[in-house]
Structures are given as C-alpha cells and as structure tokens.
C-alpha positions in Angstrom: 102.5 38.4 121.7 100.8 37.0 118.5 99.7 39.5 115.9 95.9 39.9 115.3 94.8 39.0 111.7 94.5 42.7 110.7 98.1 43.3 111.9 99.3 40.1 110.1 97.7 41.4 106.9 99.4 44.8 107.3 102.8 43.1 107.8 102.3 40.8 104.8 101.4 43.7 102.6 104.4 45.7 103.8 106.8 42.9 103.0 105.3 41.8 99.7 107.2 42.6 96.5 104.5 42.0 94.0 100.8 41.5 95.0 98.0 39.8 93.1 94.7 41.5 94.0 91.9 39.3 92.8 88.2 38.6 93.3 85.8 35.8 92.1 84.4 35.1 88.7 81.2 37.0 87.9 82.0 39.6 90.6 79.2 41.8 91.8 79.5 45.6 92.4 80.5 45.0 96.1 83.4 42.8 95.2 84.6 45.0 92.4 84.3 48.1 94.6 86.3 46.4 97.3 89.1 45.4 95.0 89.3 49.0 93.6 89.4 50.5 97.1 92.3 48.2 98.1 94.0 48.9 94.8 93.8 52.6 95.4 95.5 52.2 98.8 98.2 49.9 97.4 98.9 52.5 94.7 99.2 55.3 97.2 101.7 53.1 99.1 103.7 52.6 95.9 103.3 48.9 96.2 103.8 46.7 93.1 100.5 44.9 92.4 98.2 43.8 89.6 94.4 43.6 89.8 92.5 40.7 88.2 88.6 40.6 88.0 88.1 37.3 86.1 86.2 37.8 82.9 85.8 41.6 83.4 86.4 43.9 80.5 88.0 47.1 81.8 85.6 49.3 79.7 82.6 47.6 81.4 83.5 48.9 84.9 80.7 51.0 86.3 81.3 54.7 85.7 80.4 55.7 89.2 83.4 53.8 90.7 86.7 55.7 91.0 89.3 55.4 88.4 93.0 54.9 88.9 93.4 51.2 89.2 94.2 49.2 86.1 92.1 46.0 85.9 92.8 42.9 83.9 90.2 40.3 83.0 92.6 37.4 83.1 95.9 36.3 84.5 99.3 37.2 82.9 102.1 34.7 82.8 102.6 33.5 86.3 106.3 32.4 86.3 109.1 32.0 83.7 110.6 28.8 82.5 114.4 28.7 82.5 116.5 26.6 80.2 120.0 26.1 81.5 122.9 25.0 79.3 126.3 24.0 80.7 128.9 26.0 78.8 131.8 25.4 81.2 133.5 22.8 78.9 131.8 23.6 75.6 131.6 27.4 75.3 128.8 29.2 73.5 129.4 30.8 70.1 126.0 31.8 68.8 122.4 31.8 70.0 119.2 32.3 68.0 115.5 31.4 68.2 112.5 31.1 66.0 108.8 30.6 66.6 106.8 28.8 64.0 103.6 26.7 64.1 103.3 27.1 67.8 106.8 25.9 68.5 109.8 27.7 69.9 113.1 26.6 68.5 116.3 27.7 70.1 119.5 27.2 68.3 122.9 27.3 70.1 126.2 26.9 68.3 129.3 25.9 70.2 132.7 27.4 69.7 134.1 23.9 69.7 133.0 20.4 70.6 129.3 19.6 71.2 126.8 19.4 74.0 125.1 16.3 75.3 121.5 16.1 76.4 122.5 16.0 80.0 124.1 19.4 79.6 120.6 20.9 79.4 118.3 21.5 82.4 114.9 23.0 82.8 113.6 24.9 85.8 110.8 27.2 86.8 111.7 30.8 87.9 110.2 32.6 90.8 106.4 33.1 91.0 105.2 36.4 89.6 103.5 37.2 92.9 104.5 36.6 96.5 101.2 37.6 98.0 97.5 37.1 97.0 94.8 39.3 98.4 91.5 37.6 97.6 88.3 39.7 97.9 84.8 38.3 98.2 86.0 34.8 97.1 84.3 32.1 99.3 86.8 29.5 98.2 89.6 28.8 95.7 87.2 27.4 93.1 85.2 30.7 93.0 88.1 32.4 91.3 87.7 30.3 88.2 90.7 30.4 85.9 93.1 31.2 88.6 92.1 28.0 90.5 91.6 25.8 87.4 95.0 26.7 85.9 97.1 27.8 88.9 95.9 25.8 91.9 99.5 24.9 92.8 100.4 28.6 92.9 97.5 29.3 95.4 98.7 26.4 97.6 102.3 27.7 97.8 101.5 31.4 98.1 100.3 33.3 101.2 96.7 34.5 100.8 94.8 37.2 102.7 91.1 36.4 102.4 88.6 39.3 102.8 84.8 38.4 102.9 81.6 38.8 104.8 79.6 35.7 103.7 79.0 32.7 106.0 79.8 30.5 103.0 83.5 31.5 103.1 85.7 28.5 103.8 88.5 30.5 105.6 90.9 29.2 103.0 93.6 31.9 103.4 96.5 32.0 105.7 95.1 35.2 107.1 91.3 35.4 107.1 89.5 38.7 107.5 86.0 37.4 107.4 83.4 39.4 109.3 80.0 37.7 109.3 78.4 40.7 111.0 79.3 43.0 108.1 76.6 43.5 105.3 79.2 43.6 102.5 82.8 42.9 101.8 83.4 46.6 101.3 82.4 47.2 104.9 85.0 44.6 105.9 87.6 46.5 103.8 86.6 49.8 105.5 87.1 48.3 108.9 90.5 46.9 107.9 91.7 50.2 106.4 90.4 52.3 109.3 92.2 50.2 111.8 95.4 50.2 109.7 95.4 54.0 109.1 92.4 56.2 108.8 94.3 58.4 106.3 94.1 55.6 103.8 90.4 56.3 103.3 90.4 59.4 101.1 87.5 60.6 98.8 88.1 58.0 96.1 88.5 55.1 98.5 85.5 56.2 100.5 83.4 56.4 97.2 84.4 52.8 96.3 83.5 51.4 99.7 80.2 53.3 99.9 79.3 52.0 96.4 79.9 48.5 97.5 77.8 48.9 100.6 74.9 50.6 98.8 74.8 48.0 96.0 74.9 45.1 98.4 72.1 46.5 100.7 70.0 48.0 97.9 70.6 51.4 99.4 70.4 50.2 103.0 67.0 48.6 102.5 68.1 45.0 103.2 67.0 43.4 106.5 70.6 42.8 107.7 71.6 46.4 107.8 73.0 47.2 111.3 73.5 50.5 113.2 77.2 50.0 112.6 76.6 49.8 108.9 74.7 53.1 108.9 77.4 54.7 111.1 80.1 53.6 108.6 78.1 55.0 105.7 77.8 58.3 107.5 81.5 58.4 108.0 82.2 57.7 104.4 80.0 60.5 103.3 81.8 62.8 105.7 85.1 61.6 104.1 83.9 62.7 100.7 82.2 59.7 99.2 80.0 60.7 96.3 76.7 59.1 97.3 74.6 60.9 94.7 76.8 59.7 91.9 76.6 56.1 93.2 72.8 56.1 93.5 72.5 57.8 90.1 74.9 55.2 88.5 73.3 52.2 90.1 69.6 52.9 89.6 68.8 56.1 87.8 70.8 55.8 84.6 69.4 52.7 83.1 68.7 53.0 79.4 65.3 52.5 77.9 66.6 49.4 76.1 67.8 47.9 79.4 64.5 48.6 81.1 62.7 46.9 78.1 64.8 43.8 78.6 64.1 43.7 82.3 60.4 44.1 81.6 60.5 41.1 79.2 62.2 38.9 81.8 59.9 40.0 84.6 56.8 39.4 82.5 57.9 35.7 82.3 58.7 35.2 85.9 57.8 31.8 87.2 57.8 30.6 90.8 57.8 27.1 92.3 56.8 27.7 96.0 57.4 24.0 96.9 61.1 24.3 96.0 61.6 28.0 96.6 62.8 28.4 93.0 62.2 31.5 90.7 63.2 31.5 87.1 62.7 33.5 83.9 63.8 33.1 80.2 64.9 35.5 77.6 66.3 34.9 74.1 68.1 36.6 71.2 64.8 38.0 70.0 64.4 39.9 73.3 67.8 41.4 72.9 67.0 42.5 69.3 63.6 43.9 70.2 64.8 45.8 73.3 68.1 46.9 71.8 69.9 45.9 75.0 73.3 44.3 75.3 74.3 41.2 77.2 75.8 43.5 79.9 72.3 44.2 81.0 71.8 40.7 82.2 73.3 41.4 85.6 70.5 43.9 86.2 67.9 41.3 85.2 69.1 38.9 87.9 69.1 41.7 90.5 65.5 42.5 89.6 64.4 38.9 89.8 65.9 38.7 93.3 64.3 41.9 94.3 60.9 40.8 93.1 61.1 37.5 94.8 63.0 38.1 98.1 61.5 34.9 99.6 63.0 32.7 96.9 65.9 30.5 97.9 67.2 30.0 94.3 66.9 32.1 91.2 67.7 31.0 87.6 67.9 33.2 84.5 68.0 31.3 81.2 69.2 33.0 78.1 68.4 31.1 74.9 70.6 31.6 71.9 72.1 29.9 68.8 74.9 28.4 70.8 72.7 26.9 73.5 71.0 28.1 76.7 73.2 30.1 79.1 72.1 29.8 82.7 72.9 32.0 85.7 71.9 30.4 89.0 71.8 32.3 92.3 71.2 30.7 95.7 70.9 31.8 99.3 72.4 30.0 102.2 72.2 27.2 103.1 71.7 26.3 99.5 74.7 26.3 97.1 74.5 27.6 93.5 77.4 25.3 92.6 75.5 22.3 93.8 72.4 23.3 91.8 74.5 23.7 88.7 76.5 20.5 89.2 74.3 18.4 86.8 75.6 20.7 84.1 79.2 21.0 85.3 78.7 24.7 86.2 81.4 27.0 87.5 81.2 29.7 90.2 80.7 29.6 93.9 78.0 29.0 96.5 76.2 32.3 95.8 76.3 32.2 92.0 77.1 29.7 89.3 76.8 29.6 85.5 76.7 27.0 82.8 75.6 26.5 79.2 73.2 23.7 78.2 73.4 22.6 74.6 71.2 19.4 74.8 68.0 21.0 73.5 67.5 23.5 70.7 63.8 24.2 71.5 63.5 27.0 74.1 60.7 25.4 76.0 62.3 22.0 76.1 65.6 23.5 77.3 63.9 25.4 80.0 61.9 22.4 81.2 65.1 20.2 81.2 67.2 22.7 83.1 64.6 23.7 85.7 63.6 20.0 86.1 67.3 19.1 87.0 67.6 22.0 89.4 64.3 21.0 91.1 65.7 17.4 91.5 68.7 18.8 93.3 66.5 21.0 95.5 64.3 18.0 96.3 67.4 16.4 97.7 67.9 19.5 99.8 64.3 19.6 101.0 65.1 19.5 104.7 67.4 22.4 104.4 64.8 24.5 102.4 62.3 23.7 105.1 64.6 25.0 107.9 65.6 28.2 106.0 
C-alpha cells in the first residue's frame, strides 16, 4: 500500500542525515514561526539540520517566538571540491598551500620523478544536505539565493514542500499543501499532530500559534474556519503563550515605529480602476521618526489592513541609492509579474526591486507606479473577476 504524503515526509525525515530547513526570501511571521516549530521538533529528535531564512539577521527574529533554533541568513558551502592526485607511480613527499589575491595555490613535491597533468583530477564531493524541507515557498524562485546559485542542488535533492497558498506550484517530491488552512503554521500543526502529538510541546505550540495569529490578524481575517479556531484552542491548552504573542505583534511598537507608520499612511494613494494602493517614505521620514528600516514590514501590513479591497500594494522607500520598492499582490495577481519591468525578485505574494533611473522622488514614484499600472492593465480581466 502506498504511503500518504504525511507518512512519506516522516519516512524521509527519519532517513535523512543532514536536513536543510528553509523558507522564502522576505519571509513573514507565519513562515518564520513554521520554520522554528519544525526546527524545534528536529532538534528534539536529534536530527542534524541547519535552518536558513534568506536575508534574515538572527538578532531581528521576533522576541515572542521561541528560542532554541539557530538561524542563518544565507547558505553555507554546499559541497566540497576534491582534487585527486595519482601518487601510485610518483609518491608524495611534501604538500603545502597558500592563499593570496583570491587564489589558492597548492604545492606538491614528489619523492622522485614528476607528475603529468593527467595525473590530476577534480570532482565534487557529496552534497551538504540530503533532504530539503521548504516552508511557505510557493516555488523554487521564491527562495532567492538558494535557487539562483544552487538550482542544480534543488533538482537533484528530495524536497518536502509545506504551504497553504493556492499559488504553490507543488514543486516538491512530497507536497503537504493544504489550501483549506489559513496559514502554513496550521499545516505544520496538522502534520506534527498526525505524526506524534507529543511533538507539540509548549515551545512548538507557541511558534505555531504565533504564525496563525499573525496570518489571520488575530483570527479576524474572513478565511478563518471552525477548524482553525479549534486548532488555536488546542494550542493554548498545550501551553502556547498567546498573551506574549499578541503583545509582541501589536502592543509593543515603539513611538518611532508608529510615527513612521503614520507618515506612510498619511500619503496613502489608491487607484480604484486598477485596484492598486501605494505610499512613499524617504530618508527624511526615518530621520524624523527615529525608526529603523526593520519597521518597514509593519508599514506594509498596515497598508494592507487599511485597504483590504486592494489587489496590489506598493511601498516605495526613496533614498540616496535609489527607490526600494516592496510589492504585494493577492491572487490571481502575481507580485513577481508586477515587478518584472524592474527585474524584481520574490514570489507571487511579494516581490522587491530597486529603481535607480530617477533621483527625484515624485518622478521615481510616477515612473514605478505607472509601470505597475501598465502590467495591471494587461491583467484587467483577472482584476474584474477577483
């Protein structure tokens, strides 16, 4: 009898020697919390694994999420390069190496005779990981650096794909994608519960509940189901620290962050024809409010909350090095498609790019928003159906 996807995933995790646990670039709280929940379980099982949240600085992880899983913002070396030298007929006497000007020089001295070029061979060693667990990544491209620099690795390595979005391309060998779940963390909960309910301890429950609360804005989103509420109740019974999560998500914003949000919201613009909302901030706003660039994620969340009917949201941040743009889209639109005129990176839900063609803030805004509207105009039938 064939194994179900959940059972296949359990078998693969059990056999894996070293696991890469990864999520997409610009991961939201739901994706981060889901990765941490799985990481805590893998740690309890004494599995060898490494956790990568592309672009994430470990110190910027939300304080209300449980600790105990070491997070990297980028990939380590993926596999070694081996240099083989035939010493059967010409034995080795000495070996030394030196690194200078970005070059590695290896010096080998024979006991007698000399080597020929065909005595040297080059070969890759084994991959660093034999299993990838991707969380909240709709496709390979959404993982950014991992896809851009290690696409071959993804194609030759088994992938378990966790997600809840309809935009997921089912690109893993095992796909645990539940379109009826409101968050990826809810999918993780279902998987862990079916695997072994004992895996969901207080810390894991806290991570999962944090993802669910953030994704549903404390269960106020219209897609919340009775199953979602039942799951949340079970998590609280299992020790999830709901009060800490709510406090960390919405009640601990600094005055400087709130000032930055206020400046962005005061410049909110809305094109009802294209279903596009946008706002601009600049270096002066950061200086006046005293907020850091880490507060930008909250700005985007507030823009989405203030305009729930919008199909696309764009936040433009003007600085000395150009205009950084963060584009968010709701299905059936694609943020990547909206950012394509600027070679943006990301996934269907969120994409980013930097525009350097205009130094004037108003001109840069007009150019970027104009290009996005052109793409939306091409998708007019889809917007009308949404």
